[in-house]
Biotite code that builds the C-alpha atoms (Angstrom):
import biotite.structure as struc

atoms = struc.array([
    struc.Atom([16.698, 5.351, -27.257], chain_id="A", res_id=1, res_name="MET", atom_name="CA", element="C"),
    struc.Atom([19.846, 7.619, -27.742], chain_id="A", res_id=2, res_name="HIS", atom_name="CA", element="C"),
    struc.Atom([22.090, 5.079, -25.856], chain_id="A", res_id=3, res_name="ILE", atom_name="CA", element="C"),
    struc.Atom([23.208, 2.644, -28.332], chain_id="A", res_id=4, res_name="GLN", atom_name="CA", element="C"),
    struc.Atom([24.965, 0.161, -25.947], chain_id="A", res_id=5, res_name="ASN", atom_name="CA", element="C"),
    struc.Atom([22.262, -2.194, -25.022], chain_id="A", res_id=6, res_name="PRO", atom_name="CA", element="C"),
    struc.Atom([24.354, -2.879, -21.732], chain_id="A", res_id=7, res_name="ASN", atom_name="CA", element="C"),
    struc.Atom([24.575, 0.832, -20.743], chain_id="A", res_id=8, res_name="THR", atom_name="CA", element="C"),
    struc.Atom([21.001, 1.410, -21.706], chain_id="A", res_id=9, res_name="GLN", atom_name="CA", element="C"),
    struc.Atom([19.800, -1.029, -19.198], chain_id="A", res_id=10, res_name="GLU", atom_name="CA", element="C"),
    struc.Atom([22.107, -0.008, -16.661], chain_id="A", res_id=11, res_name="THR", atom_name="CA", element="C"),
    struc.Atom([21.072, 3.534, -16.710], chain_id="A", res_id=12, res_name="VAL", atom_name="CA", element="C"),
    struc.Atom([17.371, 2.545, -17.109], chain_id="A", res_id=13, res_name="ALA", atom_name="CA", element="C"),
    struc.Atom([17.939, 0.544, -14.200], chain_id="A", res_id=14, res_name="PHE", atom_name="CA", element="C"),
    struc.Atom([18.972, 3.981, -12.071], chain_id="A", res_id=15, res_name="ALA", atom_name="CA", element="C"),
    struc.Atom([16.463, 6.056, -13.572], chain_id="A", res_id=16, res_name="VAL", atom_name="CA", element="C"),
    struc.Atom([13.564, 3.548, -12.650], chain_id="A", res_id=17, res_name="ALA", atom_name="CA", element="C"),
    struc.Atom([15.029, 3.677, -8.832], chain_id="A", res_id=18, res_name="GLY", atom_name="CA", element="C"),
    struc.Atom([15.445, 7.184, -8.877], chain_id="A", res_id=19, res_name="LEU", atom_name="CA", element="C"),
    struc.Atom([11.622, 7.596, -10.457], chain_id="A", res_id=20, res_name="THR", atom_name="CA", element="C"),
    struc.Atom([10.208, 5.669, -7.306], chain_id="A", res_id=21, res_name="GLU", atom_name="CA", element="C"),
    struc.Atom([12.197, 7.532, -5.248], chain_id="A", res_id=22, res_name="ARG", atom_name="CA", element="C"),
    struc.Atom([10.524, 10.590, -6.558], chain_id="A", res_id=23, res_name="LEU", atom_name="CA", element="C"),
    struc.Atom([6.830, 9.458, -5.930], chain_id="A", res_id=24, res_name="ALA", atom_name="CA", element="C"),
    struc.Atom([7.831, 8.427, -2.774], chain_id="A", res_id=25, res_name="ALA", atom_name="CA", element="C"),
    struc.Atom([9.049, 12.096, -2.004], chain_id="A", res_id=26, res_name="PHE", atom_name="CA", element="C"),
    struc.Atom([5.930, 13.422, -4.000], chain_id="A", res_id=27, res_name="GLU", atom_name="CA", element="C"),
    struc.Atom([3.677, 11.302, -1.559], chain_id="A", res_id=28, res_name="GLN", atom_name="CA", element="C"),
    struc.Atom([5.529, 12.499, 1.571], chain_id="A", res_id=29, res_name="ASP", atom_name="CA", element="C"),
    struc.Atom([5.697, 16.167, 0.239], chain_id="A", res_id=30, res_name="LEU", atom_name="CA", element="C"),
    struc.Atom([1.674, 15.823, 0.162], chain_id="A", res_id=31, res_name="ASN", atom_name="CA", element="C"),
    struc.Atom([1.089, 14.829, 3.566], chain_id="A", res_id=32, res_name="ALA", atom_name="CA", element="C"),
    struc.Atom([3.406, 17.485, 5.142], chain_id="A", res_id=33, res_name="TRP", atom_name="CA", element="C"),
    struc.Atom([1.292, 19.713, 3.211], chain_id="A", res_id=34, res_name="GLN", atom_name="CA", element="C"),
    struc.Atom([-1.896, 18.367, 4.632], chain_id="A", res_id=35, res_name="ALA", atom_name="CA", element="C"),
    struc.Atom([-0.465, 18.582, 8.225], chain_id="A", res_id=36, res_name="LEU", atom_name="CA", element="C"),
    struc.Atom([0.784, 22.215, 7.966], chain_id="A", res_id=37, res_name="ALA", atom_name="CA", element="C"),
    struc.Atom([-2.933, 23.371, 6.104], chain_id="A", res_id=38, res_name="ASP", atom_name="CA", element="C"),
    struc.Atom([-4.616, 21.274, 9.193], chain_id="A", res_id=39, res_name="ASN", atom_name="CA", element="C"),
    struc.Atom([-2.833, 22.891, 11.736], chain_id="A", res_id=40, res_name="ALA", atom_name="CA", element="C"),
    struc.Atom([-3.977, 26.484, 9.759], chain_id="A", res_id=41, res_name="ALA", atom_name="CA", element="C"),
    struc.Atom([-7.320, 25.575, 9.936], chain_id="A", res_id=42, res_name="ARG", atom_name="CA", element="C"),
    struc.Atom([-7.275, 24.925, 13.914], chain_id="A", res_id=43, res_name="ARG", atom_name="CA", element="C"),
    struc.Atom([-5.843, 28.193, 14.472], chain_id="A", res_id=44, res_name="VAL", atom_name="CA", element="C"),
    struc.Atom([-8.930, 29.577, 12.319], chain_id="A", res_id=45, res_name="GLN", atom_name="CA", element="C"),
    struc.Atom([-11.686, 27.302, 14.266], chain_id="A", res_id=46, res_name="THR", atom_name="CA", element="C"),
    struc.Atom([-9.926, 28.580, 17.719], chain_id="A", res_id=47, res_name="ALA", atom_name="CA", element="C"),
    struc.Atom([-10.443, 32.157, 16.630], chain_id="A", res_id=48, res_name="ALA", atom_name="CA", element="C"),
    struc.Atom([-13.950, 31.719, 15.778], chain_id="A", res_id=49, res_name="ALA", atom_name="CA", element="C"),
    struc.Atom([-14.462, 29.642, 18.571], chain_id="A", res_id=50, res_name="LEU", atom_name="CA", element="C"),
    struc.Atom([-13.126, 32.534, 20.678], chain_id="A", res_id=51, res_name="ARG", atom_name="CA", element="C"),
    struc.Atom([-14.915, 34.964, 18.835], chain_id="A", res_id=52, res_name="SER", atom_name="CA", element="C"),
    struc.Atom([-18.243, 32.691, 19.917], chain_id="A", res_id=53, res_name="GLU", atom_name="CA", element="C"),
    struc.Atom([-16.980, 32.592, 23.232], chain_id="A", res_id=54, res_name="ALA", atom_name="CA", element="C"),
    struc.Atom([-16.493, 36.591, 23.605], chain_id="A", res_id=55, res_name="GLU", atom_name="CA", element="C"),
    struc.Atom([-20.454, 37.341, 21.938], chain_id="A", res_id=56, res_name="GLN", atom_name="CA", element="C"),
    struc.Atom([-21.646, 34.764, 24.453], chain_id="A", res_id=57, res_name="ALA", atom_name="CA", element="C"),
    struc.Atom([-19.794, 36.754, 27.396], chain_id="A", res_id=58, res_name="ARG", atom_name="CA", element="C"),
    struc.Atom([-21.563, 39.606, 26.134], chain_id="A", res_id=59, res_name="LYS", atom_name="CA", element="C"),
    struc.Atom([-25.083, 38.052, 25.747], chain_id="A", res_id=60, res_name="ASP", atom_name="CA", element="C"),
    struc.Atom([-24.464, 36.727, 29.264], chain_id="A", res_id=61, res_name="CYS", atom_name="CA", element="C"),
    struc.Atom([-24.017, 40.105, 30.673], chain_id="A", res_id=62, res_name="LEU", atom_name="CA", element="C"),
    struc.Atom([-27.005, 41.406, 28.870], chain_id="A", res_id=63, res_name="GLN", atom_name="CA", element="C"),
    struc.Atom([-29.174, 38.527, 30.332], chain_id="A", res_id=64, res_name="ALA", atom_name="CA", element="C"),
    struc.Atom([-27.748, 39.202, 34.027], chain_id="A", res_id=65, res_name="MET", atom_name="CA", element="C"),
    struc.Atom([-28.699, 42.766, 33.979], chain_id="A", res_id=66, res_name="ARG", atom_name="CA", element="C"),
    struc.Atom([-32.402, 41.716, 32.839], chain_id="A", res_id=67, res_name="THR", atom_name="CA", element="C"),
    struc.Atom([-32.434, 39.431, 35.542], chain_id="A", res_id=68, res_name="SER", atom_name="CA", element="C"),
    struc.Atom([-33.432, 39.535, 39.322], chain_id="A", res_id=69, res_name="LEU", atom_name="CA", element="C"),
    struc.Atom([-30.084, 39.053, 40.619], chain_id="A", res_id=70, res_name="GLY", atom_name="CA", element="C"),
    struc.Atom([-30.615, 35.172, 40.759], chain_id="A", res_id=71, res_name="ILE", atom_name="CA", element="C"),
    struc.Atom([-28.688, 33.756, 37.419], chain_id="A", res_id=72, res_name="PRO", atom_name="CA", element="C"),
    struc.Atom([-31.388, 31.940, 35.079], chain_id="A", res_id=73, res_name="THR", atom_name="CA", element="C"),
    struc.Atom([-30.929, 28.969, 33.553], chain_id="A", res_id=74, res_name="LYS", atom_name="CA", element="C"),
    struc.Atom([-30.406, 31.233, 30.237], chain_id="A", res_id=75, res_name="ALA", atom_name="CA", element="C"),
    struc.Atom([-27.571, 33.056, 31.831], chain_id="A", res_id=76, res_name="VAL", atom_name="CA", element="C"),
    struc.Atom([-26.027, 29.403, 33.076], chain_id="A", res_id=77, res_name="ARG", atom_name="CA", element="C"),
    struc.Atom([-25.921, 28.224, 29.618], chain_id="A", res_id=78, res_name="GLU", atom_name="CA", element="C"),
    struc.Atom([-24.493, 31.587, 28.459], chain_id="A", res_id=79, res_name="LEU", atom_name="CA", element="C"),
    struc.Atom([-21.716, 31.198, 30.664], chain_id="A", res_id=80, res_name="LYS", atom_name="CA", element="C"),
    struc.Atom([-21.144, 27.695, 30.199], chain_id="A", res_id=81, res_name="ASN", atom_name="CA", element="C"),
    struc.Atom([-20.892, 28.227, 26.332], chain_id="A", res_id=82, res_name="LYS", atom_name="CA", element="C"),
    struc.Atom([-18.431, 30.500, 26.694], chain_id="A", res_id=83, res_name="GLU", atom_name="CA", element="C"),
    struc.Atom([-16.539, 29.140, 28.920], chain_id="A", res_id=84, res_name="MET", atom_name="CA", element="C"),
    struc.Atom([-16.572, 25.928, 26.777], chain_id="A", res_id=85, res_name="ALA", atom_name="CA", element="C"),
    struc.Atom([-15.616, 27.958, 23.567], chain_id="A", res_id=86, res_name="ASN", atom_name="CA", element="C"),
    struc.Atom([-12.617, 29.269, 25.631], chain_id="A", res_id=87, res_name="LEU", atom_name="CA", element="C"),
    struc.Atom([-11.534, 25.879, 26.760], chain_id="A", res_id=88, res_name="GLU", atom_name="CA", element="C"),
    struc.Atom([-12.173, 24.472, 23.282], chain_id="A", res_id=89, res_name="LEU", atom_name="CA", element="C"),
    struc.Atom([-9.915, 26.942, 21.524], chain_id="A", res_id=90, res_name="ALA", atom_name="CA", element="C"),
    struc.Atom([-7.008, 26.751, 23.993], chain_id="A", res_id=91, res_name="GLU", atom_name="CA", element="C"),
    struc.Atom([-6.944, 23.182, 23.493], chain_id="A", res_id=92, res_name="GLU", atom_name="CA", element="C"),
    struc.Atom([-7.362, 23.523, 19.293], chain_id="A", res_id=93, res_name="THR", atom_name="CA", element="C"),
    struc.Atom([-4.375, 26.025, 19.546], chain_id="A", res_id=94, res_name="LEU", atom_name="CA", element="C"),
    struc.Atom([-2.382, 23.361, 21.562], chain_id="A", res_id=95, res_name="LYS", atom_name="CA", element="C"),
    struc.Atom([-2.985, 20.507, 19.035], chain_id="A", res_id=96, res_name="ILE", atom_name="CA", element="C"),
    struc.Atom([-2.056, 22.997, 15.891], chain_id="A", res_id=97, res_name="ALA", atom_name="CA", element="C"),
    struc.Atom([0.901, 24.275, 17.924], chain_id="A", res_id=98, res_name="GLU", atom_name="CA", element="C"),
    struc.Atom([1.936, 20.037, 17.830], chain_id="A", res_id=99, res_name="GLU", atom_name="CA", element="C"),
    struc.Atom([1.450, 20.227, 14.441], chain_id="A", res_id=100, res_name="GLU", atom_name="CA", element="C"),
    struc.Atom([3.074, 23.471, 13.475], chain_id="A", res_id=101, res_name="LYS", atom_name="CA", element="C"),
    struc.Atom([6.087, 21.604, 14.967], chain_id="A", res_id=102, res_name="ILE", atom_name="CA", element="C"),
    struc.Atom([5.729, 18.071, 13.359], chain_id="A", res_id=103, res_name="LEU", atom_name="CA", element="C"),
    struc.Atom([5.431, 20.168, 10.148], chain_id="A", res_id=104, res_name="ALA", atom_name="CA", element="C"),
    struc.Atom([8.269, 21.778, 10.883], chain_id="A", res_id=105, res_name="GLU", atom_name="CA", element="C"),
    struc.Atom([10.020, 18.803, 11.479], chain_id="A", res_id=106, res_name="LYS", atom_name="CA", element="C"),
    struc.Atom([8.784, 17.195, 8.545], chain_id="A", res_id=107, res_name="GLN", atom_name="CA", element="C"),
    struc.Atom([9.811, 20.011, 6.061], chain_id="A", res_id=108, res_name="GLN", atom_name="CA", element="C"),
    struc.Atom([13.656, 19.555, 7.310], chain_id="A", res_id=109, res_name="GLU", atom_name="CA", element="C"),
    struc.Atom([13.449, 16.230, 6.423], chain_id="A", res_id=110, res_name="ALA", atom_name="CA", element="C"),
    struc.Atom([12.301, 16.497, 2.969], chain_id="A", res_id=111, res_name="LEU", atom_name="CA", element="C"),
    struc.Atom([14.265, 19.487, 2.264], chain_id="A", res_id=112, res_name="PHE", atom_name="CA", element="C"),
    struc.Atom([17.197, 16.914, 3.212], chain_id="A", res_id=113, res_name="GLU", atom_name="CA", element="C"),
    struc.Atom([15.669, 14.329, 1.046], chain_id="A", res_id=114, res_name="GLN", atom_name="CA", element="C"),
    struc.Atom([15.011, 16.444, -1.899], chain_id="A", res_id=115, res_name="ARG", atom_name="CA", element="C"),
    struc.Atom([18.730, 17.885, -1.975], chain_id="A", res_id=116, res_name="GLN", atom_name="CA", element="C"),
    struc.Atom([19.970, 14.408, -2.202], chain_id="A", res_id=117, res_name="ALA", atom_name="CA", element="C"),
    struc.Atom([17.453, 13.462, -5.079], chain_id="A", res_id=118, res_name="LEU", atom_name="CA", element="C"),
    struc.Atom([18.733, 16.902, -6.925], chain_id="A", res_id=119, res_name="VAL", atom_name="CA", element="C"),
    struc.Atom([22.547, 15.404, -6.039], chain_id="A", res_id=120, res_name="GLN", atom_name="CA", element="C"),
    struc.Atom([21.449, 11.856, -7.186], chain_id="A", res_id=121, res_name="GLU", atom_name="CA", element="C"),
    struc.Atom([19.468, 13.277, -10.693], chain_id="A", res_id=122, res_name="ARG", atom_name="CA", element="C"),
    struc.Atom([22.574, 15.423, -11.793], chain_id="A", res_id=123, res_name="HIS", atom_name="CA", element="C"),
    struc.Atom([24.634, 12.530, -11.300], chain_id="A", res_id=124, res_name="ALA", atom_name="CA", element="C"),
    struc.Atom([22.508, 10.177, -13.541], chain_id="A", res_id=125, res_name="LEU", atom_name="CA", element="C"),
    struc.Atom([22.432, 13.100, -15.933], chain_id="A", res_id=126, res_name="ARG", atom_name="CA", element="C"),
    struc.Atom([25.987, 13.021, -16.314], chain_id="A", res_id=127, res_name="ARG", atom_name="CA", element="C"),
    struc.Atom([25.671, 9.039, -16.609], chain_id="A", res_id=128, res_name="GLN", atom_name="CA", element="C"),
    struc.Atom([23.111, 9.260, -19.361], chain_id="A", res_id=129, res_name="TYR", atom_name="CA", element="C"),
    struc.Atom([24.922, 12.175, -21.644], chain_id="A", res_id=130, res_name="TRP", atom_name="CA", element="C"),
    struc.Atom([28.675, 10.214, -20.685], chain_id="A", res_id=131, res_name="ASP", atom_name="CA", element="C"),
    struc.Atom([26.983, 6.847, -22.131], chain_id="A", res_id=132, res_name="ALA", atom_name="CA", element="C"),
    struc.Atom([25.798, 8.871, -25.445], chain_id="A", res_id=133, res_name="VAL", atom_name="CA", element="C"),
    struc.Atom([28.867, 10.150, -26.089], chain_id="A", res_id=134, res_name="LEU", atom_name="CA", element="C"),
    struc.Atom([30.783, 7.266, -25.594], chain_id="A", res_id=135, res_name="ASP", atom_name="CA", element="C"),
    struc.Atom([28.142, 5.917, -28.572], chain_id="A", res_id=136, res_name="ASP", atom_name="CA", element="C"),
    struc.Atom([28.688, 9.075, -30.183], chain_id="A", res_id=137, res_name="GLN", atom_name="CA", element="C"),
    struc.Atom([32.078, 9.155, -30.269], chain_id="A", res_id=138, res_name="ILE", atom_name="CA", element="C"),
    struc.Atom([32.569, 5.662, -31.659], chain_id="A", res_id=139, res_name="ALA", atom_name="CA", element="C"),
    struc.Atom([30.799, 6.700, -34.336], chain_id="A", res_id=140, res_name="GLN", atom_name="CA", element="C"),
    struc.Atom([33.164, 9.555, -34.729], chain_id="A", res_id=141, res_name="TRP", atom_name="CA", element="C"),
    struc.Atom([35.907, 7.731, -34.701], chain_id="A", res_id=142, res_name="GLY", atom_name="CA", element="C"),
    struc.Atom([35.138, 6.347, -38.471], chain_id="A", res_id=143, res_name="GLN", atom_name="CA", element="C"),
    struc.Atom([36.357, 10.355, -39.530], chain_id="A", res_id=144, res_name="GLN", atom_name="CA", element="C"),
    struc.Atom([39.168, 10.931, -37.129], chain_id="A", res_id=145, res_name="LEU", atom_name="CA", element="C"),
    struc.Atom([41.720, 9.783, -39.126], chain_id="A", res_id=146, res_name="PRO", atom_name="CA", element="C"),
    struc.Atom([40.802, 11.961, -41.936], chain_id="A", res_id=147, res_name="VAL", atom_name="CA", element="C"),
    struc.Atom([40.605, 14.811, -39.240], chain_id="A", res_id=148, res_name="LEU", atom_name="CA", element="C"),
    struc.Atom([43.531, 14.245, -38.155], chain_id="A", res_id=149, res_name="ALA", atom_name="CA", element="C"),
    struc.Atom([45.179, 14.668, -41.604], chain_id="A", res_id=150, res_name="LEU", atom_name="CA", element="C"),
    struc.Atom([43.426, 18.050, -42.093], chain_id="A", res_id=151, res_name="LEU", atom_name="CA", element="C"),
    struc.Atom([44.580, 19.283, -38.874], chain_id="A", res_id=152, res_name="LEU", atom_name="CA", element="C"),
    struc.Atom([47.988, 18.231, -39.746], chain_id="A", res_id=153, res_name="ALA", atom_name="CA", element="C"),
    struc.Atom([48.153, 19.271, -43.957], chain_id="A", res_id=154, res_name="GLU", atom_name="CA", element="C"),
    struc.Atom([44.768, 21.345, -44.545], chain_id="A", res_id=155, res_name="ALA", atom_name="CA", element="C"),
    struc.Atom([45.947, 25.240, -45.231], chain_id="A", res_id=156, res_name="PRO", atom_name="CA", element="C"),
    struc.Atom([44.510, 27.259, -42.323], chain_id="A", res_id=157, res_name="LYS", atom_name="CA", element="C"),
    struc.Atom([41.940, 28.896, -43.807], chain_id="A", res_id=158, res_name="ALA", atom_name="CA", element="C"),
    struc.Atom([40.503, 25.098, -44.311], chain_id="A", res_id=159, res_name="CYS", atom_name="CA", element="C"),
    struc.Atom([40.614, 24.773, -40.566], chain_id="A", res_id=160, res_name="ILE", atom_name="CA", element="C"),
    struc.Atom([39.165, 27.819, -40.201], chain_id="A", res_id=161, res_name="GLU", atom_name="CA", element="C"),
    struc.Atom([36.194, 27.249, -42.067], chain_id="A", res_id=162, res_name="ARG", atom_name="CA", element="C"),
    struc.Atom([35.558, 23.972, -40.541], chain_id="A", res_id=163, res_name="LEU", atom_name="CA", element="C"),
    struc.Atom([36.208, 25.329, -36.576], chain_id="A", res_id=164, res_name="PHE", atom_name="CA", element="C"),
    struc.Atom([35.912, 29.319, -37.258], chain_id="A", res_id=165, res_name="GLY", atom_name="CA", element="C"),
    struc.Atom([38.594, 32.260, -36.680], chain_id="A", res_id=166, res_name="ARG", atom_name="CA", element="C"),
    struc.Atom([39.308, 34.689, -34.226], chain_id="A", res_id=167, res_name="ALA", atom_name="CA", element="C"),
    struc.Atom([39.305, 38.246, -35.257], chain_id="A", res_id=168, res_name="GLU", atom_name="CA", element="C"),
    struc.Atom([40.573, 41.348, -33.922], chain_id="A", res_id=169, res_name="LEU", atom_name="CA", element="C"),
    struc.Atom([38.794, 44.446, -33.939], chain_id="A", res_id=170, res_name="HIS", atom_name="CA", element="C"),
    struc.Atom([40.283, 47.710, -32.166], chain_id="A", res_id=171, res_name="SER", atom_name="CA", element="C"),
    struc.Atom([37.793, 50.924, -31.176], chain_id="A", res_id=172, res_name="ASN", atom_name="CA", element="C"),
    struc.Atom([39.358, 54.456, -29.718], chain_id="A", res_id=173, res_name="TYR", atom_name="CA", element="C"),
    struc.Atom([39.436, 52.313, -25.905], chain_id="A", res_id=174, res_name="GLU", atom_name="CA", element="C"),
    struc.Atom([40.399, 49.003, -26.564], chain_id="A", res_id=175, res_name="GLN", atom_name="CA", element="C"),
    struc.Atom([41.722, 45.801, -28.823], chain_id="A", res_id=176, res_name="THR", atom_name="CA", element="C"),
    struc.Atom([39.238, 42.953, -28.422], chain_id="A", res_id=177, res_name="TYR", atom_name="CA", element="C"),
    struc.Atom([38.925, 39.426, -30.562], chain_id="A", res_id=178, res_name="ALA", atom_name="CA", element="C"),
    struc.Atom([35.772, 38.034, -31.480], chain_id="A", res_id=179, res_name="ALA", atom_name="CA", element="C"),
    struc.Atom([35.230, 34.676, -32.572], chain_id="A", res_id=180, res_name="LEU", atom_name="CA", element="C"),
    struc.Atom([33.623, 33.870, -35.992], chain_id="A", res_id=181, res_name="GLN", atom_name="CA", element="C"),
    struc.Atom([31.893, 30.400, -35.834], chain_id="A", res_id=182, res_name="PRO", atom_name="CA", element="C"),
    struc.Atom([32.875, 27.468, -38.275], chain_id="A", res_id=183, res_name="GLY", atom_name="CA", element="C"),
    struc.Atom([30.651, 25.402, -40.645], chain_id="A", res_id=184, res_name="GLU", atom_name="CA", element="C"),
    struc.Atom([31.038, 23.164, -37.867], chain_id="A", res_id=185, res_name="LEU", atom_name="CA", element="C"),
    struc.Atom([29.281, 24.915, -35.391], chain_id="A", res_id=186, res_name="GLN", atom_name="CA", element="C"),
    struc.Atom([26.795, 26.705, -37.879], chain_id="A", res_id=187, res_name="GLN", atom_name="CA", element="C"),
    struc.Atom([25.605, 23.338, -38.771], chain_id="A", res_id=188, res_name="ALA", atom_name="CA", element="C"),
    struc.Atom([25.694, 22.273, -35.159], chain_id="A", res_id=189, res_name="LEU", atom_name="CA", element="C"),
    struc.Atom([23.211, 25.079, -34.606], chain_id="A", res_id=190, res_name="LYS", atom_name="CA", element="C"),
    struc.Atom([20.843, 24.591, -37.288], chain_id="A", res_id=191, res_name="SER", atom_name="CA", element="C"),
    struc.Atom([20.528, 21.142, -37.264], chain_id="A", res_id=192, res_name="ALA", atom_name="CA", element="C"),
    struc.Atom([16.978, 20.079, -35.977], chain_id="A", res_id=193, res_name="ALA", atom_name="CA", element="C"),
    struc.Atom([17.192, 18.740, -32.558], chain_id="A", res_id=194, res_name="GLN", atom_name="CA", element="C"),
    struc.Atom([16.528, 15.184, -31.553], chain_id="A", res_id=195, res_name="ALA", atom_name="CA", element="C"),
    struc.Atom([13.417, 14.628, -28.816], chain_id="A", res_id=196, res_name="GLU", atom_name="CA", element="C"),
    struc.Atom([14.450, 13.808, -25.879], chain_id="A", res_id=197, res_name="PRO", atom_name="CA", element="C"),
    struc.Atom([13.516, 9.801, -25.688], chain_id="A", res_id=198, res_name="ASP", atom_name="CA", element="C"),
    struc.Atom([12.156, 8.256, -22.264], chain_id="A", res_id=199, res_name="ASP", atom_name="CA", element="C"),
    struc.Atom([15.025, 8.283, -20.116], chain_id="A", res_id=200, res_name="LEU", atom_name="CA", element="C"),
    struc.Atom([16.152, 11.586, -20.962], chain_id="A", res_id=201, res_name="LEU", atom_name="CA", element="C"),
    struc.Atom([12.374, 12.824, -19.933], chain_id="A", res_id=202, res_name="THR", atom_name="CA", element="C"),
    struc.Atom([12.088, 11.366, -16.875], chain_id="A", res_id=203, res_name="LEU", atom_name="CA", element="C"),
    struc.Atom([15.620, 12.829, -15.850], chain_id="A", res_id=204, res_name="LEU", atom_name="CA", element="C"),
    struc.Atom([14.604, 16.509, -17.122], chain_id="A", res_id=205, res_name="ASN", atom_name="CA", element="C"),
    struc.Atom([11.014, 15.946, -15.035], chain_id="A", res_id=206, res_name="LYS", atom_name="CA", element="C"),
    struc.Atom([11.368, 18.977, -12.142], chain_id="A", res_id=207, res_name="PRO", atom_name="CA", element="C"),
    struc.Atom([11.320, 18.111, -8.701], chain_id="A", res_id=208, res_name="LEU", atom_name="CA", element="C"),
    struc.Atom([8.451, 19.143, -6.782], chain_id="A", res_id=209, res_name="PRO", atom_name="CA", element="C"),
    struc.Atom([9.083, 22.652, -5.344], chain_id="A", res_id=210, res_name="ALA", atom_name="CA", element="C"),
    struc.Atom([9.868, 23.454, -1.453], chain_id="A", res_id=211, res_name="LEU", atom_name="CA", element="C"),
    struc.Atom([10.693, 26.141, 0.771], chain_id="A", res_id=212, res_name="ALA", atom_name="CA", element="C"),
    struc.Atom([14.054, 26.779, 2.506], chain_id="A", res_id=213, res_name="THR", atom_name="CA", element="C"),
    struc.Atom([13.189, 25.806, 6.307], chain_id="A", res_id=214, res_name="PRO", atom_name="CA", element="C"),
    struc.Atom([14.174, 28.267, 8.583], chain_id="A", res_id=215, res_name="THR", atom_name="CA", element="C"),
    struc.Atom([16.076, 26.247, 10.118], chain_id="A", res_id=216, res_name="THR", atom_name="CA", element="C"),
    struc.Atom([18.913, 25.975, 7.274], chain_id="A", res_id=217, res_name="GLN", atom_name="CA", element="C"),
    struc.Atom([19.899, 29.761, 7.520], chain_id="A", res_id=218, res_name="HIS", atom_name="CA", element="C"),
    struc.Atom([20.755, 29.459, 11.213], chain_id="A", res_id=219, res_name="GLN", atom_name="CA", element="C"),
    struc.Atom([24.589, 28.715, 12.166], chain_id="A", res_id=220, res_name="SER", atom_name="CA", element="C"),
    struc.Atom([24.711, 24.377, 13.359], chain_id="A", res_id=221, res_name="PRO", atom_name="CA", element="C"),
    struc.Atom([25.016, 25.627, 16.940], chain_id="A", res_id=222, res_name="ILE", atom_name="CA", element="C"),
    struc.Atom([21.842, 27.717, 17.108], chain_id="A", res_id=223, res_name="THR", atom_name="CA", element="C"),
    struc.Atom([20.088, 25.391, 14.875], chain_id="A", res_id=224, res_name="ARG", atom_name="CA", element="C"),
    struc.Atom([20.683, 22.367, 17.755], chain_id="A", res_id=225, res_name="MET", atom_name="CA", element="C"),
    struc.Atom([19.556, 24.486, 20.032], chain_id="A", res_id=226, res_name="ARG", atom_name="CA", element="C"),
    struc.Atom([16.809, 25.567, 18.566], chain_id="A", res_id=227, res_name="TYR", atom_name="CA", element="C"),
    struc.Atom([15.558, 21.674, 17.754], chain_id="A", res_id=228, res_name="GLN", atom_name="CA", element="C"),
    struc.Atom([16.378, 20.619, 21.307], chain_id="A", res_id=229, res_name="ALA", atom_name="CA", element="C"),
    struc.Atom([14.045, 23.354, 22.787], chain_id="A", res_id=230, res_name="GLU", atom_name="CA", element="C"),
    struc.Atom([11.435, 22.615, 19.807], chain_id="A", res_id=231, res_name="ARG", atom_name="CA", element="C"),
    struc.Atom([11.438, 18.887, 20.924], chain_id="A", res_id=232, res_name="ASP", atom_name="CA", element="C"),
    struc.Atom([11.055, 19.532, 24.608], chain_id="A", res_id=233, res_name="ALA", atom_name="CA", element="C"),
    struc.Atom([8.146, 21.761, 23.663], chain_id="A", res_id=234, res_name="LYS", atom_name="CA", element="C"),
    struc.Atom([6.458, 18.988, 21.858], chain_id="A", res_id=235, res_name="TYR", atom_name="CA", element="C"),
    struc.Atom([6.791, 16.570, 24.829], chain_id="A", res_id=236, res_name="GLN", atom_name="CA", element="C"),
    struc.Atom([5.423, 18.946, 27.000], chain_id="A", res_id=237, res_name="ALA", atom_name="CA", element="C"),
    struc.Atom([2.474, 19.499, 24.325], chain_id="A", res_id=238, res_name="LEU", atom_name="CA", element="C"),
    struc.Atom([1.665, 15.550, 24.149], chain_id="A", res_id=239, res_name="ILE", atom_name="CA", element="C"),
    struc.Atom([2.497, 14.522, 27.582], chain_id="A", res_id=240, res_name="ASN", atom_name="CA", element="C"),
    struc.Atom([-0.006, 17.232, 28.572], chain_id="A", res_id=241, res_name="ARG", atom_name="CA", element="C"),
])
């Protein structure tokens, strides 16, 4: 663990565990939303297939009527019943698909807000984690601070620049600019082997599942409220039919 203080480490670990649980619940809700949206899309495809079958039944029925003696035969009636049944099934299937689309849209809006809250919570925990790491490191650096303070106060400028770097002025035909030459401290940091993330940081670095921004987020607050009210009324009419 990169956090050395056991009390701080326990506090951060507890917070990260809570975030991990909320992320797992969010992923389950996200999967359920995706399944609902996929099912609504399948229903639309099913309705299109039913309408296609109804159209074929209508054509077959007309052909059968043309070859009959003027009285609807059993085959004619069966074809007409098939046409009407498929049309009715297609209509009801589309209405159910519309119900599911509305539910999926509302769920997406709720999931989007939930994801935004998780992003902010993770950002705050990452800050808490790195503050804890810095607290430990600064405490260790404290042993060297008196010497560094003496260096800054009395060492020649060239020695200070050797450690921290220096700015060099450069000029061309149009302008004069400063270029920072890194010191040995910065060079040492760049060349140093990077520590591996510990378990807590690995969890905090785990990316959140992607989620598209709901269309309502692009609307003004008043337009959004009006649209959502109309959508809720439409949903109630669908489920009460």
